[in-house]
C-alpha positions in Angstrom: 0.0 0.0 0.0 1.2 3.5 -0.8 0.4 6.1 1.9 0.8 9.8 2.0 3.8 9.8 4.4 5.7 7.3 2.3 5.3 9.5 -0.8 6.4 12.6 0.9 9.6 10.9 2.0 10.4 9.8 -1.5 12.3 12.3 -3.7 10.0 13.7 -6.3 13.0 14.3 -8.5 13.8 10.6 -8.6 10.2 9.6 -9.4 8.9 12.3 -11.8 10.0 14.3 -14.7 10.9 17.9 -14.1 7.7 19.2 -15.6 5.5 17.0 -13.5 4.1 19.7 -11.3 4.7 22.7 -13.5 1.7 25.0 -13.7 0.2 24.9 -17.2 -2.5 27.0 -18.8 -5.6 25.0 -19.5 -5.3 23.3 -22.9 -8.2 23.5 -25.4 -10.2 20.4 -26.3 -11.7 19.1 -29.5 -15.3 17.9 -29.0 -16.8 14.9 -30.7 -20.2 13.1 -30.8 -19.8 9.4 -30.1 -23.5 8.6 -30.3 -25.3 8.8 -27.0 -23.3 11.9 -25.8 -20.1 13.9 -26.5 -16.5 13.6 -25.5 -13.5 16.0 -25.4 -10.1 15.0 -26.6 -7.0 17.0 -25.3 -3.7 16.4 -27.1 -0.4 18.3 -27.3 0.4 19.9 -30.6 2.3 17.5 -32.9 1.4 14.5 -30.6 2.1 11.0 -32.0 1.6 7.6 -30.4 1.2 9.0 -26.9 -0.5 7.0 -24.1 -4.1 8.1 -23.3 -6.0 8.6 -20.1 -9.8 8.1 -20.7 -11.7 9.8 -17.9 -15.3 9.3 -16.6 -16.6 12.0 -14.3 -18.6 11.4 -11.1 -21.8 12.9 -9.8 -23.9 10.2 -8.2 -24.9 8.8 -11.6 -27.2 11.8 -11.9 -25.0 15.0 -12.2 -21.7 16.2 -13.6 -20.3 16.9 -17.0 -17.2 16.2 -19.1 -15.8 19.7 -18.6 -15.3 19.2 -14.9 -11.7 18.0 -15.1 -9.7 20.6 -13.1 -6.0 20.4 -13.7 -6.0 16.9 -15.2 -5.6 17.8 -18.9 -2.8 20.4 -18.4 -0.9 18.1 -16.0 -1.2 14.9 -18.2 -0.4 16.7 -21.4 2.7 18.2 -19.7 3.8 14.7 -18.8 3.4 13.1 -22.2 -0.2 11.9 -22.3 -3.4 12.6 -24.3 -6.5 13.1 -22.2 -10.1 12.2 -23.0 -13.2 13.2 -20.9 -16.6 11.9 -21.7 -20.2 12.7 -21.0 -22.7 9.9 -20.5 -26.5 10.0 -20.1 -27.6 10.7 -16.5 -30.3 9.4 -14.3 -33.3 9.4 -14.6 -32.9 9.5 -18.4 -30.6 6.5 -18.3 -30.2 3.8 -15.7 -26.7 2.6 -14.6 -26.7 -0.3 -17.0 -27.3 2.2 -19.9 -24.6 4.5 -18.5 -22.1 1.6 -18.5 -23.0 0.9 -22.2 -22.4 4.6 -22.9 -18.9 4.4 -21.4 -18.2 1.4 -23.6 -19.4 3.2 -26.7 -17.2 6.2 -25.9 -14.2 4.0 -25.3 -14.8 2.2 -28.7 -15.0 5.6 -30.4 -11.7 6.7 -28.8 -9.9 3.5 -29.5 -10.9 3.8 -33.2 -10.1 7.4 -33.6 -7.4 8.5 -31.1 -4.5 7.8 -33.4 -5.7 10.7 -35.5 -5.1 13.0 -32.5 -1.7 11.6 -31.6 -2.8 8.9 -29.1 -1.9 5.3 -29.1 -5.0 3.1 -29.0 -3.0 0.2 -27.5 -2.1 2.3 -24.5 -5.3 3.6 -23.0 -5.9 3.7 -19.2 -9.4 4.1 -17.9 -9.9 6.5 -15.0 -12.9 7.6 -13.1 -14.0 9.3 -9.9 -17.0 8.4 -7.7 -19.8 7.2 -10.0 -17.3 7.4 -12.8 -15.0 5.1 -10.8 -17.7 2.6 -10.5 -18.5 2.7 -14.2 -14.8 2.4 -15.2 -14.3 -0.5 -12.8 -17.5 -2.2 -14.0 -16.9 -1.9 -17.8 -13.1 -2.6 -17.5 -13.5 -5.7 -15.5 -16.4 -7.2 -17.4 -14.5 -6.9 -20.7 -16.3 -3.8 -22.1 -13.1 -1.9 -22.6 -11.2 -4.3 -24.9 -7.4 -3.8 -24.9 -7.5 -1.3 -22.0 -4.0 -1.2 -20.5 -4.9 -0.2 -17.0 -7.5 1.1 -14.6 -7.2 4.1 -12.3 -10.0 3.9 -9.8 -10.7 7.0 -7.6 -13.0 6.6 -4.6 -16.2 4.6 -4.7 -18.0 2.2 -2.4 -19.9 0.5 -5.3 -17.5 -2.3 -6.0 -19.7 -5.1 -4.5 -23.3 -4.1 -4.1 -24.6 -7.3 -2.5 -21.8 -7.1 0.1 -22.5 -3.4 0.6 -26.1 -4.2 1.4 -25.1 -7.0 3.7 -22.7 -4.7 5.6 -25.2 -1.9 6.0 -23.6 0.4 3.4 -26.5 0.7 1.0 -27.2 4.2 2.0 -30.1 6.2 0.7 -28.2 7.6 -2.3 -27.1 4.2 -3.4 -30.4 2.6 -2.7 -32.1 5.1 -5.0 -29.6 4.5 -7.8 -29.5 0.7 -7.4 -33.1 0.2 -6.7 -33.4 -3.3 -8.2 -31.7 -6.0 -6.1 -31.9 -8.4 -9.0 -29.4 -6.2 -10.9 -26.8 -5.8 -8.1 -24.6 -8.6 -9.1 -24.5 -7.6 -12.7 -23.7 -4.0 -11.8 -20.9 -5.0 -9.3 -17.4 -4.8 -10.6 -16.5 -7.5 -8.1 -18.7 -10.0 -9.9 -16.2 -10.1 -12.8 -13.0 -10.5 -10.9 -12.6 -14.3 -10.6 -11.6 -16.4 -13.6 -10.6 -13.4 -15.7 -7.3 -11.7 -16.6 -7.4 -8.0 -15.7 -5.1 -5.1 -16.4 -3.0 -3.4 -13.7 -5.3 -1.5 -11.4 -4.7 1.5 -9.2 -7.2 2.0 -6.4 -7.4 5.2 -4.3 -9.8 5.9 -1.4 -10.6 9.0 0.6 -11.6 9.3 4.3 -15.3 9.3 3.3 -17.3 6.7 5.1 -16.7 3.1 4.0 -14.3 4.0 1.2 -11.3 2.5 2.8 -13.0 -0.8 3.8 -14.6 -1.3 0.4 -11.5 -0.4 -1.5 -9.2 -2.7 0.5 -11.6 -5.6 0.2 -11.8 -5.1 -3.6 -8.0 -4.8 -3.9 -7.5 -8.0 -2.0 -10.0 -9.8 -4.3 -8.2 -8.6 -7.4 -4.8 -9.6 -6.0 -6.1 -13.0 -5.1 -7.2 -13.4 -8.8 -3.7 -12.5 -10.0 -4.2 -8.8 -10.8 -1.4 -6.3 -10.1 -2.9 -3.8 -7.7 -1.6 -0.5 -6.3 -3.6 0.7 -3.3 -3.4 4.4 -2.3 -4.3 5.5 1.2 -6.0 8.8 0.5 -7.4 9.2 4.0 -5.9 12.8 4.0 -8.5 13.6 1.3 -12.2 14.2 1.3 -14.3 12.5 -1.4 -14.3 15.7 -3.4 -10.6 16.8 -2.9 -9.3 13.4 -3.9 -10.6 14.3 -7.4 -10.2 18.0 -7.3 -6.5 18.0 -6.3 -5.4 15.7 -9.1 -2.8 17.5 -11.1 -2.1 20.2 -8.6 1.4 21.1 -7.5 2.8 18.7 -4.9 -0.3 16.5 -4.7 0.6 13.1 -3.3 -2.1 11.1 -5.2 -1.0 12.7 -8.4 2.6 11.6 -7.8 1.5 8.0 -7.1 -0.9 7.9 -10.0 1.7 9.2 -12.4 4.2 6.6 -11.2 1.5 4.0 -11.9 0.7 5.4 -15.4 4.4 5.6 -16.4 5.0 2.0 -15.3 1.8 0.8 -17.1 1.8 2.7 -20.4 4.8 5.1 -20.2 
């Protein structure tokens, strides 16, 4: 497990390129319609065959938009990546199963077209926060993101919905979203762990209630199935700041995530 104290003791110069925490102006995006919704592609000028981070925003499966990316595009472009942020249809227009299908369609579009923007379709890492974390974990583990090189999961409790209910964690917000118990197994990333080969996975959790317990249990299940897992102790963060601070100067999660990205697709 990587914790904040360990990262602060490690020399950033040894781990990261000099530009890692440089402040960058916000890069512009090119917007495309992938069918159900739109997505934004951020790429450096003259990019060619760069690894790609494919991001799914959070918002309780009901809110949020692709433009809410903070410092992520500037930071990742400065460190040799292309960045993609997608919209997907929200509740109540679309249920979670439909949202997952939207994520898979967006990924298929990116995989088919990213080379034209300087990205390498064979080096895409799926990333998501909160509801987006759940959707990336679900689609990535069930095989809906073919060829995905890694998963970067940022703070959700929705890894194993039947277990969450059993442990008293199916709070009102989750119970409203996952209202049909007959779908819990199919919508649980943990249901797809055993008997499958999965890409390297980075799991971060905040101090929000239950996040640590659920994330640790999910990490252990993946490891038991042979998946390489990096677990980040983000108990210094709130549920919002663990996403908001990504890409900011001196942020510990950013340092750990970049190390994971470089080792996976760099």
